[in-house]
BAROTOR-329982 format. One record per atom (N, C-alpha, C): residue in one letter; x, y, z. Coordinates in steps of 0.02 Angstrom, whole numbers, padded with zeros to 5 digits, always signed. Atoms other than C-alpha are relative to their C-alpha. Example, Ala and Ser with C-alpha at 12.3 -4.5 7.8 and 13.67 -1.06 7.14 Angstrom:
<atoms>
A+00045-00059+00000A+00615-00225+00390A+00045+00060+00000S-00042-00059-00003S+00684-00053+00357S-00039+00055+00037
</atoms>
This chain:
<atoms>
M+00032-00031+00038M+00844-02931-01610M+00007+00084+00016K-00022-00053-00004K+00863-02744-01634K-00093+00049+00043I+00046-00032-00037I+00714-02647-01508I+00005+00069+00003L-00002-00067-00006L+00653-02470-01522L-00064+00012+00066V+00020-00006-00057V+00573-02429-01344V-00045+00092-00019V+00019-00096+00022V+00441-02267-01392V-00022+00012+00082A+00030-00029-00069A+00397-02195-01199A-00029+00076+00021P-00005-00072+00014P+00314-02013-01211P-00007-00012+00080Q-00001+00025-00059Q+00355-02011-01028Q+00072+00041+00035P-00077-00046-00011P+00468-01883-00928P+00036-00061+00056F-00053+00046-00037F+00597-02032-00881F+00040+00010+00037F-00006+00009-00049F+00656-02033-00729F-00021+00080+00048T+00018-00066-00045T+00581-01895-00620T-00048-00034+00059P+00030+00026-00083P+00510-01892-00415P-00080-00023-00021R+00077+00004+00016R+00331-01880-00484R-00016-00025-00065G+00047+00039+00072G+00242-01989-00599G+00051-00047-00014T-00051+00062+00038T+00393-02111-00621T-00009-00057-00027P+00019+00064+00053P+00366-02236-00761P+00052-00046+00024F-00035+00064-00017F+00430-02378-00663F-00016-00073-00055S+00020+00030+00041S+00328-02484-00789S+00056-00010-00056V-00075-00007+00054V+00462-02435-00934V+00066-00009+00016Y-00078+00016-00036Y+00618-02444-00826Y-00004-00085-00004Y+00006+00104-00011Y+00561-02658-00797Y-00007-00014-00073R+00000+00036+00060R+00502-02675-00967R+00073+00008-00035T-00071+00019+00056T+00662-02624-01048T+00042-00022+00036R-00046+00050-00018R+00767-02701-00919R-00017-00061-00035A+00011+00084+00033A+00680-02868-00969A+00021-00006-00061L-00011+00017+00062L+00702-02842-01136L+00075+00004-00002C-00098+00018-00009C+00907-02815-01113C+00010-00064+00030E-00023+00051-00037E+00913-02947-01001E-00025-00075-00049L+00000+00057+00038L+00848-03062-01128L+00040-00017-00069G-00081+00013+00069G+01001-03026-01259G-00041+00042-00055H+00029-00046+00061H+00905-02890-01357H+00047+00083+00003E-00008-00066-00017E+00972-02713-01400E-00054+00034-00015V+00038-00041-00003V+00871-02570-01370V+00014+00064+00006D-00011-00059+00007D+00852-02405-01406D-00062+00031+00030L+00052-00033-00026L+00743-02298-01272L-00026+00076-00030L+00005-00050+00034L+00671-02137-01355L-00068+00031+00070T+00050-00014-00057T+00571-02049-01201T+00000+00078-00006Y+00001-00067-00001Y+00552-01849-01157Y+00051+00034+00024G-00060-00030-00008G+00699-01737-01118G-00006+00015+00074Q-00007+00008-00076Q+00658-01722-00925Q+00014-00060+00041G+00002+00068-00054G+00710-01857-00809G+00081+00013+00004E-00048+00019-00001E+00853-01923-00764E+00018-00084-00035D+00006+00063+00056D+00937-02068-00863D+00031-00059+00048V-00026+00046-00028V+00965-02236-00789V+00042-00064-00030D-00052+00054+00031D+01088-02388-00815D-00020-00054+00001I+00021+00050+00019I+01020-02518-00894I+00038-00049-00062P-00045+00037+00060P+01151-02643-00988P-00043+00001-00066G+00022+00027+00086G+01126-02642-01187G-00059+00056-00008C+00048-00072+00013C+01006-02479-01179C+00047+00057-00012R-00002-00099-00002R+01031-02298-01259R-00038+00023+00012I+00039-00043-00007I+00926-02184-01204I+00013+00073-00060V-00008-00040+00047V+00893-02057-01328V-00070+00067+00021R+00047-00050-00022R+00799-01878-01272R-00030+00057-00056I+00035-00070+00007I+00686-01749-01348I+00034+00052+00034P-00017-00055-00054P+00734-01573-01296P-00045+00017+00043A+00020-00024-00052A+00678-01534-01127A-00053+00028+00018M+00061-00049+00021M+00573-01394-01162M-00012+00030+00080R+00018+00005-00050R+00604-01349-00958R-00036+00072+00003R+00028-00077-00015R+00534-01152-00967R-00069-00034-00028L+00074-00006+00028L+00381-01230-01029L-00035-00045+00066G+00018+00024-00054G+00357-01321-00851G+00022-00065+00024P-00002+00063-00015P+00362-01488-00775P-00051-00040-00056V+00063+00057+00030V+00268-01626-00873V-00055-00019+00042P+00038+00019-00058P+00110-01656-00771P-00019-00065-00019V+00027+00074+00007V+00030-01824-00742V-00065+00006-00025G+00075-00008+00035G-00121-01864-00856G+00015+00035-00054P+00008-00055+00074P-00173-01769-01031P+00007+00059+00022S-00016-00048-00011S-00107-01619-01042S+00020+00066-00081M-00033-00035+00056M-00073-01463-01188M+00081-00006+00011L-00062-00015+00000L+00111-01464-01143L+00019-00089-00012K-00017+00078+00025K+00109-01673-01184K-00013-00006-00058L+00001+00026+00042L+00036-01657-01318L+00050+00050-00059F-00052-00036+00031F+00163-01528-01390F+00061-00053-00011L-00052+00030-00001L+00300-01647-01332L-00022-00059-00059D+00025+00064+00054D+00210-01794-01432D+00026+00021-00063C+00001-00028+00061C+00222-01686-01577C+00098-00020-00025L-00063+00002+00016L+00415-01694-01555L+00021-00072+00000M-00020+00052-00007M+00425-01868-01512M-00024-00042-00079V+00018+00008+00077V+00332-01910-01692V+00065+00005-00037A-00084-00024+00020A+00485-01825-01767A+00068-00063+00004W-00057+00056-00014W+00600-01924-01670W+00017-00077-00006T-00005+00080-00011T+00540-02087-01671T+00007-00007-00092F-00006+00038+00080F+00528-02085-01881F+00084+00030-00026G-00086-00002+00009G+00717-02018-01864G+00029-00050+00017L-00064+00075-00005L+00779-02166-01779L-00021-00061-00036L+00005+00058+00053L+00681-02279-01892L+00036+00020-00063L-00041+00010+00062L+00776-02201-02030L+00055-00011+00013K-00084-00001-00027K+00947-02216-01936K+00001-00065+00016R-00018+00081-00019R+00924-02390-01884R-00052-00045-00005R+00033+00053+00035R+00853-02549-01957R-00031-00043+00075H+00014+00026-00064H+00743-02603-01787H-00069-00051-00010D+00044+00040+00009D+00650-02753-01797D-00064+00010+00039V+00071+00004-00014V+00514-02722-01665V+00017+00068+00048V+00021-00038-00049V+00442-02583-01586V-00048+00013+00053D+00062+00000-00055D+00372-02558-01408D-00010+00064+00016A+00026-00062-00005A+00266-02418-01408A-00043+00006+00068H+00037-00025-00058H+00200-02352-01229H-00049+00039-00012E+00056-00034-00014E+00034-02288-01207E-00026+00024-00059E+00003-00041+00068E+00004-02138-01352E+00046-00018-00047A-00051+00002+00076A+00157-02189-01445A-00025-00045-00052V+00015+00047+00055V+00082-02316-01526V-00056+00039-00054F+00032-00030+00070F-00047-02200-01611F+00045+00010-00056W-00028-00002+00061W+00092-02150-01715W+00051-00041-00018C-00031+00062+00027C+00177-02305-01730C-00039-00033-00039R+00047+00043+00023R+00041-02406-01771R-00006+00032-00082W-00004-00032+00084W+00055-02272-01954W+00063-00031-00026L-00076-00001+00035L+00252-02298-01962L+00003-00085-00027K-00009+00076+00000K+00221-02504-01941K+00006-00017-00076P+00000+00023+00087P+00191-02525-02146P+00055+00031-00038V-00063-00035+00033V+00322-02404-02190V+00056-00032+00010F-00062+00014-00032F+00463-02464-02092F+00011-00081+00004R+00009+00086-00005R+00397-02644-02090R+00039-00019+00071F-00022+00054-00076F+00427-02689-01889F-00050-00012+00016R+00064+00055-00047R+00327-02798-01780R-00008+00066+00054L+00036-00059-00045L+00237-02686-01650L-00011-00041+00046I-00001+00011-00060I+00213-02711-01463I-00053+00077+00037H+00053-00042-00023H+00050-02607-01406H+00030+00007+00082D-00030-00005-00067D+00135-02569-01222D-00073+00045+00046M+00068-00013-00005M-00060-02543-01149M+00004+00025+00073H+00002+00010-00073H-00043-02468-00979H-00074+00029+00026S+00085-00007-00027S-00230-02392-00969S-00026+00016-00055S+00040-00021+00064S-00367-02332-01085S+00017+00064+00007L-00004-00077-00002L-00325-02169-01136L-00056+00044-00013P+00071-00030-00013P-00500-02128-01185P-00036+00015+00078Q+00033-00013-00076Q-00541-02150-01000Q+00045+00023+00024Q-00036-00048-00036Q-00395-02056-00946Q-00015+00069-00022L+00014-00046+00020L-00456-01914-01054L-00079+00017+00037H+00061-00012-00033H-00622-01923-00945H+00012+00006+00075N-00012+00000-00067N-00548-01959-00767N+00035+00063+00000F-00039-00074-00009F-00431-01804-00789F-00037+00053-00023D+00041-00057+00027D-00574-01709-00859D+00046+00050-00038F-00024-00048+00058F-00462-01646-01021F-00031+00034-00020T+00075-00060+00062T-00614-01584-01134T-00064-00030+00005K+00086+00018+00000K-00788-01616-01140K-00011-00011-00067L+00001+00010+00071L-00765-01615-01329L-00010-00082-00028R+00011+00073+00030R-00854-01780-01392R+00054-00010-00057V-00030+00028+00059V-00746-01780-01547V+00062-00030+00028F-00066+00019-00023F-00594-01803-01451F-00006-00062+00038H+00016+00041-00020H-00664-01932-01367H-00014-00085-00036W+00012+00031+00045W-00719-02019-01498W+00067-00021-00052L-00057-00009+00034L-00557-01975-01593L+00063-00072+00024F-00055+00035-00031F-00449-02083-01461F-00039-00057+00001E+00031+00073-00014E-00575-02232-01455E+00025-00033-00075T-00037+00032+00080T-00545-02244-01650T+00069-00008+00011L-00069+00032-00008L-00363-02245-01629L+00028-00060+00052E-00026+00058-00052E-00365-02362-01481E-00027-00067-00024R+00019+00059+00041R-00452-02480-01581R+00043-00036-00043S-00063-00007+00038S-00352-02455-01714S+00059-00032-00011A-00044+00025-00030A-00211-02472-01638A+00007-00103+00011A-00007+00090-00024A-00230-02653-01550A-00014-00042-00054R+00005+00057+00058R-00294-02724-01699R+00075-00009-00049A-00059+00001+00027A-00132-02679-01774A+00049-00026+00026A-00059+00032-00049A-00007-02717-01638A+00007-00082-00025D-00006+00042-00001D+00077-02882-01650D-00008-00037+00045A+00008+00014-00070A+00082-02909-01471A-00029+00061+00071V+00023-00063-00041V-00035-02802-01338V+00016-00028+00063I-00028+00035-00051I+00045-02816-01164I-00067+00063+00041V+00064-00048-00079V-00096-02756-01021V+00031-00016+00072V-00032-00005-00070V-00051-02718-00832V-00037-00038+00047C+00056+00010-00064C-00203-02790-00744C-00087-00030-00049P+00052+00021+00027P-00354-02891-00792P-00056+00018-00026A+00018-00045-00001A-00457-02772-00782A+00003+00041-00103L-00026-00017+00080L-00375-02706-00960L-00003-00043-00045E-00019+00063+00050E-00346-02863-01024E-00070-00027-00020A+00058-00006+00034A-00540-02869-01035A-00027+00025-00029Y+00015-00056+00037Y-00557-02720-01086Y+00029-00011-00088A-00029+00022+00069A-00424-02762-01239A-00046-00051-00039R+00033+00056+00028R-00515-02903-01277R-00060+00023-00055T+00046-00044+00050T-00663-02785-01349T+00037+00043-00056L-00042-00027+00032L-00524-02698-01445L+00009-00037-00055T-00027+00045+00057T-00461-02844-01552T-00009-00082+00001P+00036+00084-00002P-00537-03020-01609P+00054-00039+00001D-00055+00060-00028D-00358-03101-01582D+00011+00003+00073H-00024+00013-00055H-00353-03131-01418H+00062-00028+00021D-00058+00058-00013D-00200-03249-01423D+00059+00059+00003K-00066-00044-00008K-00089-03082-01437K-00004+00031+00054I-00012-00046-00062I-00138-03006-01280I+00024-00042+00059V-00051+00043-00048V-00022-03047-01136V-00004+00058+00067L+00014-00054-00059L-00056-02984-00954L+00068-00015+00037V-00068-00005-00035V+00114-02919-00880V+00008+00052+00048E+00041-00045-00053E+00060-02834-00712E+00078+00031+00016N-00061-00048-00018N+00180-02678-00657N+00008-00042+00091S-00005+00037-00067S+00250-02805-00502S+00062-00006+00014L-00056+00000-00020L+00427-02764-00496L+00005+00058+00023F-00011-00059-00025F+00503-02638-00384F+00070+00002+00033D-00077-00033-00033D+00679-02653-00335D+00027+00049-00025P-00007-00060+00023P+00781-02505-00332P+00027+00005-00067V-00007-00027+00072V+00804-02425-00503V+00080+00024+00003R-00070-00026-00004R+00985-02398-00554R+00030+00069-00042L-00019-00055+00041L+01033-02228-00595L+00046+00006-00046A-00060-00005+00037A+01167-02178-00728A+00067+00040+00043H-00034-00053-00028H+01215-02042-00624H-00015+00003+00072D+00031-00015-00043D+01203-02045-00439D-00040+00045+00045A+00047-00055-00018A+01067-01919-00382A+00015+00042+00076P+00012-00009-00058P+01121-01829-00226P-00036+00019+00043A+00073-00010-00050A+00977-01825-00081A+00016+00071+00009T+00003-00061-00015T+00928-01656-00070T+00002+00033+00097P+00019-00012-00093P+00937-01563+00108P-00047-00012+00029T+00072-00001-00022T+00758-01555+00104T-00023-00081+00020A+00029+00060+00015A+00718-01720+00051A+00040-00056+00070T-00028+00033-00042T+00859-01805+00189T-00048+00029+00080E+00042-00028-00036E+00763-01692+00310E-00087-00015+00020R+00050+00047-00024R+00605-01763+00286R+00007-00067+00019L-00007+00080-00030L+00673-01951+00296L+00030+00007+00090A-00023-00009-00080A+00746-01901+00463A-00049+00003+00046A+00061-00009-00040A+00570-01821+00512A-00038-00056+00028A+00040+00054+00001A+00489-01970+00474A+00031-00064+00050G-00027+00048-00030G+00602-02091+00556G-00005+00004+00069H+00017-00032-00084H+00588-01979+00733H-00055-00013+00007W+00084+00000-00028W+00408-01976+00717W-00018-00089+00016L+00010+00083-00012L+00402-02181+00704L+00031-00036+00049A-00034+00011-00053A+00529-02201+00835A-00038+00020+00071Q+00043-00029-00054Q+00398-02113+00944Q-00056-00049+00013R+00056+00033+00000R+00265-02239+00912R+00024-00073-00002E-00010+00053-00015E+00231-02422+00954E-00007-00026-00066R+00018+00006+00087R+00246-02506+00767R-00053-00028-00011A+00077+00034+00014A+00101-02624+00791A-00049+00063-00007C+00060-00044-00011C-00014-02464+00818C+00012+00055-00066V-00020-00062+00043V+00073-02369+00637V-00029-00013-00059L+00013+00001+00065L-00017-02359+00480L+00029+00038-00057T-00045-00045+00026T+00069-02310+00337T-00034+00017-00064Y+00039-00010+00072Y+00006-02239+00163Y+00063+00018-00052A-00063-00005+00030A+00141-02247+00023A-00021+00029-00083G+00031-00016+00069G+00090-02164-00146G-00008+00091-00027T+00046-00070+00019T+00011-02004-00236T-00035+00024+00032L+00045-00029-00031L-00089-01909-00167L-00048+00046-00036E+00060-00020+00046E-00208-01869-00302E-00074-00015+00019V+00062+00021-00044V-00390-01854-00269V-00024-00085-00010Y+00010+00077+00016Y-00435-02050-00333Y+00034-00033+00057Q-00020+00029-00060Q-00323-02098-00186Q-00048-00019+00061G+00031+00004-00077G-00431-02064-00057G+00011+00015+00047I-00036-00034-00066I-00330-01973+00064I-00055+00031+00047V+00049-00037-00059V-00475-01875+00141V-00033-00053+00021R+00017+00061-00044R-00577-02023+00180R+00033-00041+00026L-00027+00010-00049L-00433-02085+00248L+00014+00019+00067L+00017-00038-00043L-00415-01948+00361L-00067-00013+00038D+00069+00016-00024D-00617-01959+00383D+00014-00063+00060A+00017+00065-00040A-00600-02127+00427A+00033-00013+00070F-00064+00005-00051F-00432-02112+00535F-00020+00019+00072S+00043-00010-00083S-00518-02012+00671S-00046-00032+00027L+00053+00045-00031L-00643-02135+00690L+00044-00052+00057V-00030+00055-00027V-00501-02248+00733V+00042+00021+00067V+00001-00046-00045V-00422-02120+00842V-00020-00001+00067R+00053+00000-00068R-00563-02105+00972R-00001-00071+00030R-00004+00067-00034R-00558-02288+00995R+00070-00035+00008L-00090+00017-00023L-00357-02325+00998L+00027+00057-00006P-00048-00049-00011P-00279-02172+01057P+00065+00001-00035E-00072-00004+00011E-00113-02229+01022E+00014-00020-00071A-00016+00011+00073A-00140-02254+00838A+00024+00053-00044G-00030-00043+00030G-00033-02169+00712G-00006-00018-00083L-00004+00015+00052L-00032-02138+00534L+00048+00037-00048L-00074-00056+00035L+00121-02096+00421L-00033+00007-00083V+00009-00005+00076V+00084-02044+00250V+00058+00020-00049I-00057+00004+00040I+00233-02050+00114I-00033+00019-00075G+00009-00014+00091G+00219-01959-00069G-00019+00091+00023G+00020-00068+00026G+00162-01782-00125G+00021+00033-00004S-00034-00075+00005S+00207-01626-00176S-00017+00047+00048P+00003-00042-00045P+00227-01498-00053P-00063+00040+00005R+00080-00046-00017R+00056-01403-00088R-00042-00065+00012E+00038+00030-00026E-00019-01570-00084E+00029-00026+00062V-00022+00009-00080V+00065-01601+00104V-00040+00058+00014E+00022-00056-00013E-00005-01439+00145E-00056+00000+00015Y+00081+00004-00001Y-00178-01456+00102Y-00016-00061+00047Y+00018+00036-00038Y-00185-01622+00185Y+00015+00002+00068R-00031-00026-00077R-00108-01545+00343R-00070+00033+00021G+00056-00049-00015G-00255-01421+00330G-00054-00046+00040V+00065+00037+00000V-00384-01565+00316V+00006-00052+00072A+00003+00021-00090A-00313-01681+00481A+00012+00057+00041A-00009-00053-00068A-00291-01511+00579A-00086+00001+00006R+00077-00029+00009R-00478-01463+00522R-00040-00068+00041I+00049+00048-00045I-00548-01640+00600I+00034-00027+00059G-00040+00005-00059G-00432-01644+00740G+00049-00053+00008I-00048+00063-00008I-00297-01777+00701I+00059+00023-00019L-00087-00009+00041L-00138-01686+00651L+00035-00027+00054A-00039+00038-00044A-00074-01743+00807A+00033-00067+00004A-00018+00061+00010A-00076-01919+00763A+00015-00024-00072V-00007+00034+00061V-00038-01915+00570V+00070+00043-00010H-00080-00042+00018H+00154-01856+00484H+00000-00021-00055F-00016-00015+00068F+00160-01812+00331F+00082+00003-00027A-00078+00018+00014A+00339-01881+00256A+00012+00055-00061G+00004-00036+00061G+00316-01798+00099G+00045-00052-00073Q-00051+00052+00048Q+00424-01859-00066Q+00047-00018+00041V-00067+00026-00023V+00568-01971-00013V+00006-00055-00051A-00038+00070+00045A+00678-02120-00121A-00045-00036-00006H+00039+00052+00002H+00583-02250-00181H+00024-00048+00069E-00021+00068-00069E+00684-02369-00070E-00007+00035+00054E+00007-00036-00065E+00672-02250+00073E-00067-00014+00005A+00068+00013-00031A+00478-02261+00059A-00014-00074+00009Q-00002+00085-00026Q+00491-02471+00065Q+00017-00001+00054R-00033+00025-00081R+00584-02463+00221R-00034+00045+00050L+00046-00032-00034L+00465-02331+00297L-00066-00044-00003V+00057+00044-00018V+00305-02446+00282V+00029-00056+00029A-00007+00047-00043A+00402-02595+00331A+00018+00009+00062A+00007-00023-00078A+00426-02506+00504A-00054+00019+00021G+00063-00011-00040G+00242-02479+00516G-00035-00086+00017G+00055+00066-00038G+00130-02626+00585G-00053-00022-00055A+00051+00020+00029A+00016-02607+00444A-00003+00051-00050S+00020-00061+00040S-00029-02516+00284S-00059-00023-00051I+00073-00029+00024I-00174-02448+00171I-00014+00016-00061S+00007-00006+00073S-00225-02435-00012S-00092+00034+00007P+00093-00048-00042P-00404-02303+00036P-00020-00008-00080R+00040-00007+00054R-00433-02307-00161R-00074-00006+00008F+00071+00004+00002F-00624-02281-00200F-00029-00028-00045A+00031+00033+00067A-00620-02313-00397A+00061-00006-00031G-00051+00003+00051G-00523-02349-00536G+00006-00088-00043D+00000+00069+00021D-00463-02517-00618D+00049-00032-00003N-00051+00015+00008N-00292-02524-00648N+00041-00015+00090T-00027+00032-00059T-00199-02623-00498T+00060+00045+00018P-00046-00030-00006P-00072-02500-00432P+00080-00029+00033M-00055+00048-00016M+00118-02565-00417M+00008-00006+00083K-00017+00002-00072K+00127-02529-00225K-00014-00054+00030I+00046+00067+00016I+00002-02681-00217I+00042-00056-00003Y-00022+00055+00013Y+00109-02800-00266Y+00073+00013+00047Q-00063-00042-00037Q+00258-02704-00171Q-00019-00023+00080L+00022-00017-00073L+00162-02715+00000L-00019-00102+00003M+00010+00077-00021M+00104-02926-00036M+00073-00036-00003A-00091+00024+00025A+00315-02946-00075A+00032+00001+00092A-00026-00010-00055A+00356-02879+00090A-00042-00021+00071G+00025+00036-00062G+00229-02983+00197G-00025+00075+00058V+00029-00062-00041V+00157-02810+00274V-00083+00006-00008P+00090-00025-00027P-00040-02818+00329P+00001+00038-00036L+00036-00063+00067L-00129-02733+00184L-00082+00008+00018V+00070-00029+00006V-00299-02641+00222V-00012+00022-00064A-00003-00028+00069A-00364-02598+00033A-00090-00024-00017T+00047+00008+00020T-00529-02563-00020T-00051-00047-00053R+00047+00039+00057R-00672-02669-00110R+00005+00001-00070I-00001-00019+00076I-00647-02611-00284I+00041-00047-00060D-00023+00027+00047D-00594-02676-00449D+00083-00004-00014S-00054-00030-00012S-00440-02584-00426S+00078-00073+00038H-00046+00018-00035H-00376-02700-00304H-00038-00078+00012T+00028+00046-00003T-00493-02848-00307T+00015-00065-00046Q-00021+00063+00054Q-00417-02926-00455Q+00053-00030+00030V-00066+00053-00024V-00256-02970-00369V-00009-00016+00055L+00018+00008-00065L-00316-02958-00201L-00055-00044+00016D+00055+00033-00025D-00433-03082-00098D-00005+00009+00079D+00016+00005-00087D-00497-03110+00093D+00047-00047+00017D-00040+00055+00000D-00368-03244+00098D+00087+00035+00021I-00072-00047-00032I-00217-03100+00097I-00011+00055-00019A+00003-00077-00049A-00279-02939+00146A-00082+00012+00033I+00065-00032-00042I-00404-02847+00243I-00035+00032-00054L+00014-00060+00035L-00517-02786+00116L-00075+00023+00040S+00047-00050-00039S-00642-02656+00160S-00058+00024-00042G+00051-00053+00035G-00800-02555+00115G+00030+00071-00005V-00019-00058+00014V-00770-02389+00043V-00032+00064+00053T+00038-00059-00053T-00879-02269+00193T+00058+00007+00055R-00039-00013-00056R-00782-02208+00327R+00003-00042+00060E+00019+00035-00070E-00841-02318+00459E+00017-00066-00008E-00033+00072+00022E-00804-02476+00359E+00072-00001-00015L-00079+00005-00013L-00631-02413+00338L+00023+00009+00078A-00034+00002-00059A-00611-02382+00505A+00006-00063+00050D+00018+00070-00025D-00676-02529+00560D+00061-00061-00009A-00043+00068+00033A-00546-02649+00437A+00073+00045+00041I-00053-00014-00022I-00394-02512+00508I+00018-00038+00065L+00005+00031-00059L-00444-02567+00688L+00021-00076+00000G-00001+00068-00006G-00446-02741+00650G+00074-00010-00005V-00064+00023+00014V-00284-02734+00575V+00069+00024+00044L-00062-00031-00050L-00177-02634+00699L-00014-00044+00052T-00006+00043-00069T-00254-02742+00853T-00035-00084-00026D-00002+00083+00039D-00283-02939+00758D+00062-00014-00019G-00064+00008+00028G-00086-02950+00770G+00012-00078-00042D+00001+00071+00037D-00098-03162+00742D-00024-00001-00064H+00018+00021+00047H-00219-03160+00606H+00021+00041-00044V-00008-00026+00045V-00165-03020+00514V+00094-00009-00026R-00051+00047+00023R+00015-03109+00506R+00008-00044-00036I-00006+00060+00059I-00051-03255+00431I-00031+00037-00056V+00055-00035+00078V-00154-03154+00290V+00080+00011-00036A-00062-00048+00026A+00022-03042+00258A+00051-00060-00029E-00037+00079+00018E+00121-03216+00253E-00037-00054-00069R+00037+00017+00060R+00001-03294+00134R-00003+00033-00061A-00008-00049+00042A+00012-03132+00032A+00073-00007-00045R-00058+00033+00021R+00193-03157+00011R+00019-00037-00044K+00003+00077+00045K+00189-03334-00047K-00008+00014-00062R+00050+00011+00075R+00067-03287-00183R+00041+00058-00057Y-00049-00061+00046Y+00177-03129-00242Y+00050-00042-00025E-00060+00033+00050E+00326-03248-00286E-00017-00046-00017E+00006+00044+00031E+00230-03377-00348E-00043+00039-00063R+00055-00008+00063R+00109-03287-00461R+00051+00070-00032H-00022-00044+00030H+00209-03107-00500H+00053+00022+00019G-00063-00024+00009G+00377-03103-00456G+00058-00008-00037P-00046+00006+00038P+00532-03090-00549P-00003-00059-00046N+00002+00067+00034N+00534-03275-00637N-00073-00001-00032A+00062+00014+00032A+00353-03257-00665A+00000+00073-00059Y+00019-00063+00039Y+00358-03074-00743Y+00064-00008-00057M-00025+00025+00055M+00506-03147-00859M-00025-00038-00044E+00047+00050+00039E+00417-03285-00910E-00055+00024-00047K+00042-00034+00026K+00283-03175-00965K+00039+00047-00065M-00044-00041+00068M+00420-03067-01072M-00011-00035-00049R+00003+00052+00057R+00447-03210-01158R-00053-00020-00035R+00060+00015+00044R+00286-03244-01217R-00006+00067-00037V-00007-00044+00035V+00289-03077-01271V+00033+00002-00055L-00054+00001+00041L+00437-03070-01376L-00012-00067-00040A+00032+00046+00043A+00380-03238-01447A-00044+00006-00046L+00068-00028+00072L+00233-03157-01548L+00031+00064-00036V-00017-00048+00065V+00347-03028-01626V+00062-00028-00030S-00069+00014+00032S+00515-03126-01646S-00001-00043-00082
</atoms>
């Protein structure tokens, strides 16, 4: 089949990199299909045999594309509509895989060009408007809710990335058989079309993190890797870690990720509560380097205090067999349970107790981590992922 993937995202950039688009597109190609990928102009091209990448103008003078809804993304999406229409005119595509808001215009192009439609649903877009406080106007929320329901009903297959989103999708369409759960559970290195040289600052950050780790006992090092957005709970993590250091002075926290501005802000928070000497902020490093840094620690943590979507890093930590502390919220518990993770409440005291437990109870947490690794292989690994993608394609073939 000829498949058009429409991904309104800055495809491949250091911040907010859409890994799900990469792995989904790669799977379509590996299953023998011819794929065109239409995406934003900003980003790095990736090497996916059988995939042709088409970009709209980068519009770099308007600045980098931010995470979440924005006026810039709204403008770029208008260009995406035009490019989608042009590609459908030039080539006969059997299937369109529309990621996130792209389904809003692909849903109306479907009867014109008579393709089969996959709604690649990473999140609830009306919920994104609320989470990012994009607008208070109720009419926008009503419009997005209406479009989302219409798109789910018009699609021939709906991909959801976590059980909570699967439950939500069931409220949008009466045809539950076309909803397929395909978690963002792959994380092997992304192959760029042209190797991007490491910048001196990134190399220095990586060297500094390695030097910091070498000065500490591995079993006493807790790592966090991911964005430093507010919902990740970094302030609460630092607050809880101040209690940990009082009881375990040799404990260290390695924080990987975040823009320079975010790193500077959280360094200030750590200094104010008196734990800067026990915390190292590595900043942004390459994805595979972040994996190596996490593996070099004694345990890892996901301190989110709200949310439904399960972050990709949870699957990565399960596969690595690294003991994991995670807050007991829907974002985590739809994948994790007490057999494979150290689940904690969201208060500073509860987080501190869980962290101390994972850093001091070596035998128990190693058993828990090994169970997590085996469950990942059985339920979320590459073979399971490809089988789920075959189910999606069976719905549109």
